[in-house]
N, CA, C and O atoms as a DFTB+ gen file, in Angstrom:
696 C
 N C O
     1  1       9.784     -18.753      -2.869
     2  2       8.483     -18.835      -3.497
     3  2       8.680     -18.534      -4.966
     4  3       9.362     -17.565      -5.300
     5  1       8.127     -19.302      -5.829
     6  2       8.250     -19.065      -7.313
     7  2       7.360     -17.882      -7.784
     8  3       6.404     -17.502      -7.107
     9  1       7.688     -17.341      -8.907
    10  2       6.911     -16.268      -9.384
    11  2       5.537     -16.623      -9.867
    12  3       4.681     -15.755     -10.043
    13  1       5.326     -17.887     -10.079
    14  2       4.030     -18.366     -10.598
    15  2       3.046     -18.698      -9.442
    16  3       1.856     -18.907      -9.679
    17  1       3.554     -18.741      -8.208
    18  2       2.690     -19.058      -7.033
    19  2       1.863     -17.860      -6.669
    20  3       2.277     -16.712      -6.829
    21  1       0.682     -18.153      -6.175
    22  2      -0.254     -17.037      -5.781
    23  2       0.470     -16.315      -4.605
    24  3       1.045     -16.955      -3.725
    25  1       0.420     -15.025      -4.627
    26  2       0.927     -14.210      -3.577
    27  2      -0.150     -13.149      -3.201
    28  3      -0.803     -12.575      -4.073
    29  1      -0.303     -12.921      -1.940
    30  2      -1.393     -11.955      -1.485
    31  2      -0.584     -10.729      -1.046
    32  3       0.323     -10.840      -0.221
    33  1      -0.928      -9.529      -1.618
    34  2      -0.325      -8.325      -1.344
    35  2      -1.248      -7.291      -0.698
    36  3      -2.371      -7.069      -1.149
    37  1      -0.746      -6.666       0.369
    38  2      -1.445      -5.632       1.028
    39  2      -0.825      -4.296       0.674
    40  3       0.353      -4.060       0.941
    41  1      -1.619      -3.422       0.073
    42  2      -1.095      -2.069      -0.298
    43  2      -1.573      -1.066       0.755
    44  3      -2.721      -1.133       1.194
    45  1      -0.716      -0.154       1.155
    46  2      -1.069       0.826       2.137
    47  2      -0.801       2.302       1.635
    48  3       0.229       2.572       1.018
    49  1      -1.694       3.173       1.903
    50  2      -1.578       4.582       1.539
    51  2      -1.724       5.341       2.915
    52  3      -2.832       5.714       3.300
    53  1      -0.594       5.554       3.631
    54  2      -0.622       6.186       4.897
    55  2      -1.137       7.607       4.873
    56  3      -0.787       8.384       3.985
    57  1      -1.977       7.956       5.853
    58  2      -2.430       9.295       5.984
    59  2      -2.684       9.534       7.462
    60  3      -2.932       8.578       8.197
    61  1      -2.629      10.816       7.933
    62  2      -2.727      11.124       9.293
    63  2      -4.156      11.001       9.814
    64  3      -4.390      10.728      10.992
    65  1      -5.116      11.215       8.888
    66  2      -6.564      11.051       9.308
    67  2      -7.133       9.767       8.747
    68  3      -7.938       9.115       9.412
    69  1      -6.745       9.388       7.556
    70  2      -7.285       8.192       6.862
    71  2      -6.103       7.416       6.263
    72  3      -5.315       8.003       5.522
    73  1      -5.960       6.176       6.545
    74  2      -4.981       5.324       5.887
    75  2      -5.725       4.376       5.061
    76  3      -6.520       3.594       5.582
    77  1      -5.500       4.403       3.718
    78  2      -6.146       3.527       2.843
    79  2      -5.401       2.182       2.852
    80  3      -4.192       2.145       3.082
    81  1      -6.126       1.074       2.601
    82  2      -5.586      -0.215       2.420
    83  2      -6.329      -1.002       1.359
    84  3      -7.530      -0.829       1.147
    85  1      -5.589      -1.863       0.708
    86  2      -6.158      -2.677      -0.355
    87  2      -5.430      -4.032      -0.418
    88  3      -4.213      -4.071      -0.237
    89  1      -6.134      -5.129      -0.667
    90  2      -5.541      -6.412      -0.725
    91  2      -5.876      -6.995      -2.097
    92  3      -7.026      -6.992      -2.537
    93  1      -4.818      -7.500      -2.760
    94  2      -4.970      -8.203      -4.022
    95  2      -4.244      -9.551      -4.069
    96  3      -3.275      -9.764      -3.341
    97  1      -4.691     -10.405      -4.879
    98  2      -3.954     -11.671      -5.088
    99  2      -3.273     -11.583      -6.470
   100  3      -3.855     -11.141      -7.461
   101  1      -2.008     -12.029      -6.471
   102  2      -1.241     -11.985      -7.702
   103  2      -0.834     -13.413      -8.033
   104  3      -0.087     -14.041      -7.283
   105  1      -1.339     -13.938      -9.189
   106  2      -0.984     -15.326      -9.611
   107  2      -0.353     -15.153     -10.955
   108  3      -1.045     -15.051     -11.967
   109  1       0.957     -15.120     -10.979
   110  2       1.724     -14.825     -12.265
   111  2       1.271     -13.416     -12.770
   112  3       1.354     -12.441     -12.023
   113  1       0.832     -13.325     -13.933
   114  2       0.433     -11.955     -14.407
   115  2      -0.985     -11.558     -14.054
   116  3      -1.410     -10.436     -14.328
   117  1      -1.745     -12.516     -13.423
   118  2      -3.215     -12.331     -13.116
   119  2      -3.289     -11.653     -11.785
   120  3      -2.645     -12.075     -10.824
   121  1      -4.076     -10.594     -11.720
   122  2      -4.315      -9.847     -10.460
   123  2      -5.851      -9.970     -10.178
   124  3      -6.700      -9.896     -11.067
   125  1      -6.107     -10.155      -8.927
   126  2      -7.554     -10.183      -8.510
   127  2      -7.763      -9.407      -7.203
   128  3      -6.934      -9.433      -6.294
   129  1      -8.875      -8.735      -7.154
   130  2      -9.266      -7.986      -5.990
   131  2      -9.682      -8.879      -4.826
   132  3     -10.406      -9.853      -5.031
   133  1      -9.245      -8.572      -3.625
   134  2      -9.666      -9.271      -2.425
   135  2     -10.545      -8.394      -1.556
   136  3     -11.698      -8.712      -1.264
   137  1      -9.958      -7.279      -1.154
   138  2     -10.706      -6.318      -0.255
   139  2     -10.077      -4.921      -0.239
   140  3      -8.924      -4.786      -0.649
   141  1     -10.752      -3.916       0.197
   142  2     -10.163      -2.643       0.307
   143  2     -10.980      -1.788       1.351
   144  3     -12.140      -2.074       1.649
   145  1     -10.337      -0.784       1.851
   146  2     -11.049       0.015       2.837
   147  2     -10.157       1.169       3.313
   148  3      -9.172       1.528       2.669
   149  1     -10.521       1.705       4.406
   150  2      -9.751       2.778       5.059
   151  2      -9.736       2.716       6.540
   152  3     -10.763       2.383       7.132
   153  1      -8.686       3.001       7.164
   154  2      -8.630       3.038       8.637
   155  2      -8.830       4.516       9.008
   156  3      -8.071       5.396       8.602
   157  1      -9.851       4.734       9.769
   158  2     -10.235       6.169      10.125
   159  2     -10.358       6.292      11.613
   160  3     -10.961       5.454      12.283
   161  1      -9.793       7.323      12.104
   162  2      -9.935       7.595      13.516
   163  2     -11.198       8.479      13.779
   164  3     -11.487       9.367      12.978
   165  1     -11.916       8.256      14.839
   166  2     -13.058       9.075      15.152
   167  2     -12.696      10.543      15.291
   168  3     -11.618      10.859      15.793
   169  1     -13.551      11.433      14.870
   170  2     -13.320      12.838      14.938
   171  2     -13.117      13.257      16.410
   172  3     -13.769      12.727      17.309
   173  1     -12.222      14.194      16.630
   174  2     -11.981      14.674      17.973
   175  2     -10.977      13.824      18.732
   176  3     -10.616      14.150      19.862
   177  1     -10.538      12.769      18.140
   178  2      -9.557      11.862      18.815
   179  2      -8.193      12.599      18.927
   180  3      -7.856      13.421      18.074
   181  1      -7.449      12.301      19.950
   182  2      -6.116      12.867      20.101
   183  2      -5.172      12.273      19.066
   184  3      -5.469      11.262      18.430
   185  1      -4.034      12.926      18.916
   186  2      -3.007      12.373      17.979
   187  2      -2.638      10.967      18.261
   188  3      -2.572      10.133      17.358
   189  1      -2.387      10.683      19.546
   190  2      -2.048       9.331      19.960
   191  2      -3.209       8.395      19.689
   192  3      -2.994       7.268      19.244
   193  1      -4.457       8.839      19.950
   194  2      -5.631       8.009      19.759
   195  2      -5.822       7.731      18.289
   196  3      -6.250       6.634      17.929
   197  1      -5.511       8.715      17.396
   198  2      -5.600       8.475      15.938
   199  2      -4.676       7.397      15.492
   200  3      -5.067       6.493      14.754
   201  1      -3.419       7.485      15.944
   202  2      -2.414       6.484      15.652
   203  2      -2.719       5.101      16.138
   204  3      -2.421       4.112      15.468
   205  1      -3.315       5.030      17.307
   206  2      -3.720       3.743      17.878
   207  2      -4.894       3.146      17.039
   208  3      -4.953       1.940      16.798
   209  1      -5.796       4.017      16.620
   210  2      -6.887       3.523      15.768
   211  2      -6.414       2.950      14.419
   212  3      -6.870       1.904      13.957
   213  1      -5.483       3.691      13.824
   214  2      -4.851       3.217      12.536
   215  2      -4.135       1.856      12.825
   216  3      -4.346       0.879      12.107
   217  1      -3.366       1.818      13.789
   218  2      -2.606       0.604      14.070
   219  2      -3.561      -0.613      14.271
   220  3      -3.359      -1.687      13.704
   221  1      -4.590      -0.392      15.092
   222  2      -5.514      -1.526      15.392
   223  2      -6.261      -1.956      14.111
   224  3      -6.450      -3.146      13.863
   225  1      -6.682      -0.957      13.302
   226  2      -7.350      -1.340      12.093
   227  2      -6.501      -2.119      11.102
   228  3      -6.958      -3.081      10.482
   229  1      -5.184      -1.655      10.960
   230  2      -4.256      -2.409      10.147
   231  2      -3.924      -3.802      10.642
   232  3      -3.822      -4.744       9.857
   233  1      -3.762      -3.921      11.902
   234  2      -3.535      -5.235      12.516
   235  2      -4.734      -6.140      12.252
   236  3      -4.552      -7.330      11.993
   237  1      -5.931      -5.618      12.310
   238  2      -7.114      -6.458      11.982
   239  2      -7.125      -6.875      10.480
   240  3      -7.419      -8.024      10.148
   241  1      -6.809      -5.948       9.625
   242  2      -6.764      -6.273       8.198
   243  2      -5.706      -7.360       7.925
   244  3      -5.940      -8.277       7.138
   245  1      -4.564      -7.247       8.572
   246  2      -3.520      -8.266       8.424
   247  2      -4.048      -9.687       8.927
   248  3      -3.892     -10.706       8.254
   249  1      -4.656      -9.668      10.111
   250  2      -5.096     -10.963      10.653
   251  2      -6.257     -11.486       9.771
   252  3      -6.352     -12.698       9.577
   253  1      -7.148     -10.614       9.227
   254  2      -8.227     -11.192       8.427
   255  2      -7.756     -11.669       7.065
   256  3      -8.168     -12.747       6.635
   257  1      -6.937     -10.941       6.386
   258  2      -6.602     -11.230       4.974
   259  2      -5.212     -11.937       4.807
   260  3      -4.888     -12.373       3.702
   261  1      -4.442     -12.045       5.824
   262  2      -3.216     -12.753       5.802
   263  2      -2.314     -12.530       4.597
   264  3      -2.007     -13.487       3.887
   265  1      -1.880     -11.299       4.341
   266  2      -1.099     -10.995       3.165
   267  2       0.351     -11.647       3.345
   268  3       0.813     -11.918       4.454
   269  1       0.978     -11.856       2.212
   270  2       2.357     -12.401       2.146
   271  2       3.377     -11.245       2.120
   272  3       4.467     -11.333       2.684
   273  1       2.983     -10.194       1.461
   274  2       3.888      -9.047       1.354
   275  2       3.084      -7.789       1.403
   276  3       1.869      -7.824       1.212
   277  1       3.743      -6.648       1.659
   278  2       3.137      -5.361       1.825
   279  2       3.882      -4.283       0.990
   280  3       5.110      -4.245       0.901
   281  1       3.071      -3.449       0.413
   282  2       3.635      -2.332      -0.390
   283  2       3.065      -1.099       0.243
   284  3       1.867      -0.993       0.503
   285  1       3.960      -0.167       0.484
   286  2       3.663       1.146       1.202
   287  2       3.992       2.251       0.264
   288  3       5.064       2.257      -0.340
   289  1       3.074       3.215       0.120
   290  2       3.396       4.431      -0.612
   291  2       4.278       5.306       0.225
   292  3       3.991       5.542       1.399
   293  1       5.348       5.794      -0.356
   294  2       6.273       6.655       0.449
   295  2       5.610       8.017       0.604
   296  3       4.780       8.442      -0.199
   297  1       6.019       8.669       1.669
   298  2       5.352       9.958       2.074
   299  2       5.816      10.999       1.150
   300  3       7.000      11.109       0.831
   301  1       4.819      11.809       0.695
   302  2       5.056      13.013      -0.039
   303  2       5.474      14.001       0.957
   304  3       4.810      14.150       1.983
   305  1       6.638      14.756       0.702
   306  2       7.123      15.799       1.633
   307  2       6.286      17.042       1.456
   308  3       6.193      17.621       0.373
   309  1       5.680      17.431       2.563
   310  2       4.913      18.596       2.642
   311  2       5.661      19.878       2.860
   312  3       6.777      19.822       3.377
   313  1       5.141      21.027       2.509
   314  2       5.868      22.278       2.665
   315  2       5.894      22.615       4.163
   316  3       6.791      23.312       4.636
   317  1       4.892      22.106       4.902
   318  2       4.820      22.457       6.396
   319  2       5.562      21.364       7.118
   320  3       5.282      20.179       6.935
   321  1       6.520      21.769       7.948
   322  2       7.195      20.801       8.741
   323  2       6.265      20.080       9.722
   324  3       6.503      18.906      10.005
   325  1       5.240      20.709      10.242
   326  2       4.267      20.092      11.223
   327  2       3.523      19.070      10.471
   328  3       3.370      17.965      10.993
   329  1       3.011      19.331       9.222
   330  2       2.258      18.345       8.426
   331  2       3.082      17.205       8.097
   332  3       2.576      16.083       8.111
   333  1       4.356      17.383       7.787
   334  2       5.299      16.326       7.430
   335  2       5.508      15.435       8.692
   336  3       5.551      14.212       8.554
   337  1       5.634      15.992       9.870
   338  2       5.826      15.260      11.047
   339  2       4.592      14.405      11.387
   340  3       4.753      13.235      11.735
   341  1       3.373      14.947      11.299
   342  2       2.137      14.231      11.578
   343  2       2.002      13.063      10.597
   344  3       1.697      11.944      11.012
   345  1       2.228      13.315       9.285
   346  2       2.140      12.261       8.281
   347  2       3.206      11.231       8.542
   348  3       2.938      10.037       8.404
   349  1       4.423      11.643       8.919
   350  2       5.468      10.683       9.269
   351  2       5.129       9.743      10.452
   352  3       5.549       8.586      10.486
   353  1       4.367      10.275      11.405
   354  2       3.945       9.456      12.524
   355  2       2.975       8.374      12.024
   356  3       3.068       7.212      12.420
   357  1       2.039       8.780      11.142
   358  2       1.053       7.840      10.609
   359  2       1.718       6.802       9.752
   360  3       1.348       5.629       9.782
   361  1       2.737       7.242       8.955
   362  2       3.451       6.331       8.146
   363  2       4.189       5.298       9.003
   364  3       4.267       4.115       8.669
   365  1       4.734       5.804      10.137
   366  2       5.471       4.850      11.024
   367  2       4.522       3.764      11.610
   368  3       4.908       2.604      11.758
   369  1       3.307       4.164      11.928
   370  2       2.365       3.200      12.393
   371  2       1.978       2.222      11.263
   372  3       1.790       1.029      11.502
   373  1       1.865       2.746      10.042
   374  2       1.495       1.871       8.897
   375  2       2.599       0.926       8.603
   376  3       2.335      -0.156       8.078
   377  1       3.891       1.273       8.920
   378  2       4.982       0.319       8.689
   379  2       5.057      -0.620       9.912
   380  3       5.418      -1.783       9.734
   381  1       4.752      -0.200      11.075
   382  2       4.878      -1.039      12.259
   383  2       3.942      -2.234      12.299
   384  3       4.329      -3.330      12.707
   385  1       2.729      -2.015      11.879
   386  2       1.711      -3.128      11.905
   387  2       2.185      -4.287      11.092
   388  3       2.172      -5.397      11.626
   389  1       2.621      -4.154       9.805
   390  2       3.109      -5.356       9.088
   391  2       4.464      -5.823       9.548
   392  3       4.755      -7.018       9.496
   393  1       5.310      -4.901      10.004
   394  2       6.640      -5.319      10.526
   395  2       6.480      -6.260      11.707
   396  3       7.168      -7.277      11.794
   397  1       5.606      -5.934      12.585
   398  2       5.414      -6.768      13.798
   399  2       4.814      -8.122      13.349
   400  3       4.992      -9.114      14.055
   401  1       4.147      -8.191      12.262
   402  2       3.596      -9.413      11.782
   403  2       4.609     -10.253      10.981
   404  3       4.306     -11.359      10.535
   405  1       5.810      -9.698      10.814
   406  2       6.890     -10.433      10.170
   407  2       6.793     -10.388       8.636
   408  3       7.378     -11.221       7.944
   409  1       6.028      -9.380       8.108
   410  2       5.851      -9.337       6.654
   411  2       6.951      -8.527       5.998
   412  3       7.509      -7.594       6.575
   413  1       7.237      -8.919       4.779
   414  2       8.190      -8.199       3.926
   415  2       7.529      -6.902       3.462
   416  3       6.385      -6.912       3.006
   417  1       8.218      -5.837       3.573
   418  2       7.628      -4.480       3.204
   419  2       8.441      -3.847       2.128
   420  3       9.660      -3.704       2.221
   421  1       7.713      -3.464       1.080
   422  2       8.392      -2.716      -0.036
   423  2       7.762      -1.309      -0.063
   424  3       6.560      -1.117       0.119
   425  1       8.670      -0.339      -0.307
   426  2       8.169       1.062      -0.303
   427  2       8.352       1.599      -1.764
   428  3       9.373       1.352      -2.405
   429  1       7.355       2.315      -2.241
   430  2       7.414       2.931      -3.535
   431  2       7.049       4.379      -3.585
   432  3       6.104       4.794      -2.915
   433  1       7.773       5.184      -4.367
   434  2       7.382       6.540      -4.534
   435  2       6.054       6.728      -5.241
   436  3       5.680       5.908      -6.080
   437  1       5.353       7.768      -4.926
   438  2       4.075       7.995      -5.491
   439  2       4.046       8.008      -7.015
   440  3       3.129       7.514      -7.672
   441  1       5.168       8.637      -7.553
   442  2       5.314       8.722      -9.057
   443  2       5.486       7.303      -9.623
   444  3       4.877       7.009     -10.651
   445  1       6.224       6.470      -9.056
   446  2       6.440       5.086      -9.484
   447  2       5.112       4.314      -9.441
   448  3       4.822       3.579     -10.386
   449  1       4.303       4.447      -8.400
   450  2       3.021       3.783      -8.344
   451  2       2.096       4.240      -9.442
   452  3       1.445       3.419     -10.087
   453  1       2.026       5.567      -9.670
   454  2       1.182       6.122     -10.731
   455  2       1.656       5.649     -12.057
   456  3       0.826       5.314     -12.902
   457  1       2.970       5.595     -12.307
   458  2       3.458       5.182     -13.585
   459  2       3.186       3.688     -13.835
   460  3       2.924       3.274     -14.964
   461  1       3.254       2.886     -12.750
   462  2       2.946       1.467     -12.941
   463  2       1.478       1.194     -13.219
   464  3       1.164       0.218     -13.901
   465  1       0.586       2.001     -12.726
   466  2      -0.814       1.752     -12.827
   467  2      -1.438       2.498     -14.002
   468  3      -2.217       1.933     -14.769
   469  1      -1.067       3.834     -14.137
   470  2      -1.688       4.650     -15.079
   471  2      -0.776       4.843     -16.408
   472  3      -1.281       5.094     -17.502
   473  1       0.558       4.706     -16.211
   474  2       1.499       4.882     -17.283
   475  2       2.108       6.290     -17.318
   476  3       2.910       6.604     -18.197
   477  1       1.729       7.113     -16.376
   478  2       2.271       8.425     -16.209
   479  2       2.450       8.797     -14.734
   480  3       1.507       8.712     -13.948
   481  1       3.623       9.193     -14.379
   482  2       3.940       9.455     -13.033
   483  2       3.242      10.648     -12.306
   484  3       3.246      10.783     -11.082
   485  1       2.663      11.467     -13.156
   486  2       2.023      12.667     -12.557
   487  2       0.487      12.593     -12.744
   488  3      -0.179      13.620     -12.869
   489  1      -0.044      11.387     -12.758
   490  2      -1.494      11.218     -12.993
   491  2      -2.347      11.752     -11.871
   492  3      -1.933      11.777     -10.712
   493  1      -3.562      12.186     -12.231
   494  2      -4.509      12.703     -11.222
   495  2      -5.027      11.565     -10.462
   496  3      -4.972      10.416     -10.902
   497  1      -5.567      11.895      -9.239
   498  2      -6.209      10.788      -8.427
   499  2      -7.406      10.102      -9.165
   500  3      -7.650       8.907      -9.001
   501  1      -8.109      10.876      -9.951
   502  2      -9.251      10.272     -10.677
   503  2      -8.715       9.321     -11.740
   504  3      -9.366       8.318     -12.033
   505  1      -7.566       9.595     -12.321
   506  2      -6.964       8.634     -13.268
   507  2      -6.605       7.359     -12.588
   508  3      -6.872       6.276     -13.110
   509  1      -6.001       7.460     -11.430
   510  2      -5.571       6.270     -10.678
   511  2      -6.818       5.443     -10.303
   512  3      -6.821       4.219     -10.436
   513  1      -7.833       6.103      -9.850
   514  2      -9.043       5.374      -9.451
   515  2      -9.639       4.679     -10.717
   516  3     -10.118       3.549     -10.620
   517  1      -9.613       5.320     -11.849
   518  2     -10.192       4.686     -13.080
   519  2      -9.392       3.513     -13.496
   520  3      -9.978       2.507     -13.895
   521  1      -8.038       3.563     -13.432
   522  2      -7.237       2.464     -13.823
   523  2      -7.309       1.335     -12.804
   524  3      -7.244       0.180     -13.225
   525  1      -7.433       1.561     -11.545
   526  2      -7.602       0.531     -10.561
   527  2      -8.930      -0.209     -10.815
   528  3      -9.008      -1.428     -10.667
   529  1      -9.944       0.532     -11.192
   530  2     -11.227      -0.056     -11.523
   531  2     -11.149      -0.911     -12.761
   532  3     -11.803      -1.951     -12.843
   533  1     -10.320      -0.467     -13.771
   534  2     -10.141      -1.213     -15.025
   535  2      -9.294      -2.472     -14.711
   536  3      -9.625      -3.563     -15.176
   537  1      -8.249      -2.330     -13.958
   538  2      -7.410      -3.505     -13.699
   539  2      -7.981      -4.473     -12.732
   540  3      -7.632      -5.652     -12.779
   541  1      -8.850      -4.044     -11.846
   542  2      -9.448      -4.877     -10.805
   543  2     -10.986      -4.641     -10.847
   544  3     -11.544      -4.037      -9.930
   545  1     -11.646      -5.113     -11.895
   546  2     -13.130      -4.837     -12.042
   547  2     -13.935      -5.173     -10.811
   548  3     -14.885      -4.464     -10.479
   549  1     -13.574      -6.235     -10.133
   550  2     -14.334      -6.696      -8.963
   551  2     -14.260      -5.606      -7.796
   552  3     -15.092      -5.606      -6.889
   553  1     -13.270      -4.722      -7.863
   554  2     -13.112      -3.726      -6.855
   555  2     -14.172      -2.674      -6.969
   556  3     -14.502      -2.042      -5.966
   557  1     -14.732      -2.447      -8.154
   558  2     -15.723      -1.402      -8.302
   559  2     -15.061      -0.075      -8.044
   560  3     -13.838       0.067      -8.032
   561  1     -15.981       0.944      -7.826
   562  2     -15.459       2.303      -7.600
   563  2     -15.008       2.376      -6.111
   564  3     -15.803       2.116      -5.208
   565  1     -13.744       2.726      -5.876
   566  2     -13.198       2.857      -4.581
   567  2     -12.908       4.304      -4.269
   568  3     -12.623       5.086      -5.176
   569  1     -12.976       4.688      -2.978
   570  2     -12.619       6.074      -2.614
   571  2     -11.093       6.204      -2.846
   572  3     -10.353       5.221      -2.874
   573  1     -10.670       7.473      -3.008
   574  2      -9.251       7.760      -3.341
   575  2      -8.247       7.040      -2.453
   576  3      -7.283       6.482      -2.977
   577  1      -8.425       7.024      -1.136
   578  2      -7.467       6.331      -0.188
   579  2      -7.312       4.852      -0.516
   580  3      -6.207       4.326      -0.648
   581  1      -8.450       4.214      -0.638
   582  2      -8.436       2.771      -0.944
   583  2      -7.856       2.448      -2.303
   584  3      -7.100       1.494      -2.487
   585  1      -8.265       3.331      -3.295
   586  2      -7.675       3.185      -4.678
   587  2      -6.227       3.371      -4.691
   588  3      -5.540       2.617      -5.380
   589  1      -5.679       4.332      -3.973
   590  2      -4.261       4.538      -3.926
   591  2      -3.551       3.316      -3.313
   592  3      -2.500       2.879      -3.782
   593  1      -4.169       2.787      -2.247
   594  2      -3.604       1.591      -1.617
   595  2      -3.614       0.393      -2.608
   596  3      -2.633      -0.348      -2.680
   597  1      -4.650       0.217      -3.322
   598  2      -4.747      -0.863      -4.354
   599  2      -3.688      -0.607      -5.414
   600  3      -3.043      -1.537      -5.898
   601  1      -3.519       0.627      -5.761
   602  2      -2.517       0.986      -6.767
   603  2      -1.105       0.612      -6.260
   604  3      -0.295       0.095      -7.029
   605  1      -0.810       0.869      -4.981
   606  2       0.465       0.418      -4.474
   607  2       0.676      -1.037      -4.501
   608  3       1.790      -1.499      -4.746
   609  1      -0.413      -1.825      -4.244
   610  2      -0.281      -3.225      -4.329
   611  2      -0.101      -3.754      -5.790
   612  3       0.608      -4.730      -6.035
   613  1      -0.771      -3.067      -6.731
   614  2      -0.580      -3.427      -8.138
   615  2       0.843      -3.113      -8.591
   616  3       1.470      -3.906      -9.294
   617  1       1.354      -1.932      -8.177
   618  2       2.728      -1.583      -8.471
   619  2       3.710      -2.663      -7.969
   620  3       4.617      -3.084      -8.687
   621  1       3.496      -3.090      -6.722
   622  2       4.350      -4.188      -6.146
   623  2       4.267      -5.418      -6.923
   624  3       5.285      -6.070      -7.155
   625  1       3.067      -5.789      -7.356
   626  2       2.905      -7.017      -8.162
   627  2       3.700      -6.956      -9.391
   628  3       4.212      -7.986      -9.830
   629  1       3.853      -5.737     -10.028
   630  2       4.703      -5.579     -11.284
   631  2       6.108      -5.519     -10.947
   632  3       6.909      -5.973     -11.764
   633  1       6.543      -4.999      -9.803
   634  2       7.942      -4.759      -9.548
   635  2       8.581      -5.890      -8.663
   636  3       9.805      -6.015      -8.616
   637  1       7.774      -6.669      -7.998
   638  2       8.376      -7.597      -6.978
   639  2       9.410      -8.552      -7.574
   640  3      10.385      -8.875      -6.896
   641  1       9.233      -9.029      -8.847
   642  2      10.211      -9.929      -9.446
   643  2      11.535      -9.175      -9.595
   644  3      12.581      -9.693      -9.203
   645  1      11.508      -7.979     -10.146
   646  2      12.761      -7.241     -10.359
   647  2      13.453      -6.936      -9.021
   648  3      14.681      -6.957      -8.940
   649  1      12.697      -6.664      -8.016
   650  2      13.280      -6.420      -6.671
   651  2      13.963      -7.634      -6.104
   652  3      15.036      -7.531      -5.509
   653  1      13.340      -8.800      -6.285
   654  2      13.964     -10.062      -5.823
   655  2      15.244     -10.394      -6.656
   656  3      16.238     -10.865      -6.104
   657  1      15.201     -10.149      -7.936
   658  2      16.385     -10.402      -8.728
   659  2      17.480      -9.535      -8.302
   660  3      18.604     -10.003      -8.120
   661  1      17.209      -8.268      -8.129
   662  2      18.233      -7.303      -7.720
   663  2      18.853      -7.723      -6.338
   664  3      20.067      -7.641      -6.150
   665  1      18.042      -8.143      -5.446
   666  2      18.537      -8.537      -4.101
   667  2      19.406      -9.780      -4.291
   668  3      20.469      -9.848      -3.674
   669  1      19.020     -10.773      -5.110
   670  2      19.768     -11.937      -5.336
   671  2      21.154     -11.631      -5.937
   672  3      22.161     -12.207      -5.525
   673  1      21.181     -10.739      -6.893
   674  2      22.467     -10.304      -7.534
   675  2      23.376      -9.691      -6.505
   676  3      24.561     -10.009      -6.407
   677  1      22.772      -8.788      -5.728
   678  2      23.597      -8.091      -4.675
   679  2      24.138      -9.063      -3.602
   680  3      25.255      -8.895      -3.113
   681  1      23.368     -10.030      -3.263
   682  2      23.843     -11.042      -2.285
   683  2      24.931     -11.867      -2.880
   684  3      25.891     -12.217      -2.193
   685  1      24.809     -12.195      -4.160
   686  2      25.867     -13.065      -4.828
   687  2      27.124     -12.281      -4.964
   688  3      28.201     -12.876      -4.997
   689  1      27.055     -10.949      -5.048
   690  2      28.296     -10.171      -5.145
   691  2      28.934      -9.882      -3.830
   692  3      30.091      -9.467      -3.783
   693  1      28.201     -10.092      -2.732
   694  2      28.731      -9.761      -1.454
   695  2      29.719     -10.823      -0.905
   696  3      30.252     -10.661       0.193
């Protein structure tokens, strides 16, 4: 696929209770908002039930919006091993849904996403939300989870060409 062809990117911000998602179209340097939301499990749901709800919601997003590529925010390592484990399970489900759909998945550190969108790797959530709104005016004001997912998609739109070039160079050297 050429870099000037329209590409649809699904961004994901995995969370144990809420997983944000955002879909953008990238046509060369032009980005446009498609949709955004959050996969939420009902209160009182078991851990397995929460994971199943996230998986089903992400599968529905993929079926509805038909992304070409997926960008996932890497997990921030928590101080609590239990919290890290629970978040890791949600992240695994967030990776599984697009993987089963055969989609290419790129993972980005939180600081890289913030730097790509805001210009600073340690930006506050409110700054990320404001820049997502500025870069994708049709998105309007999005909750933090959806804004973070849109930010992951924007980051991927900026970095995908460099990632492909690096992969091509590495394959040529092999």
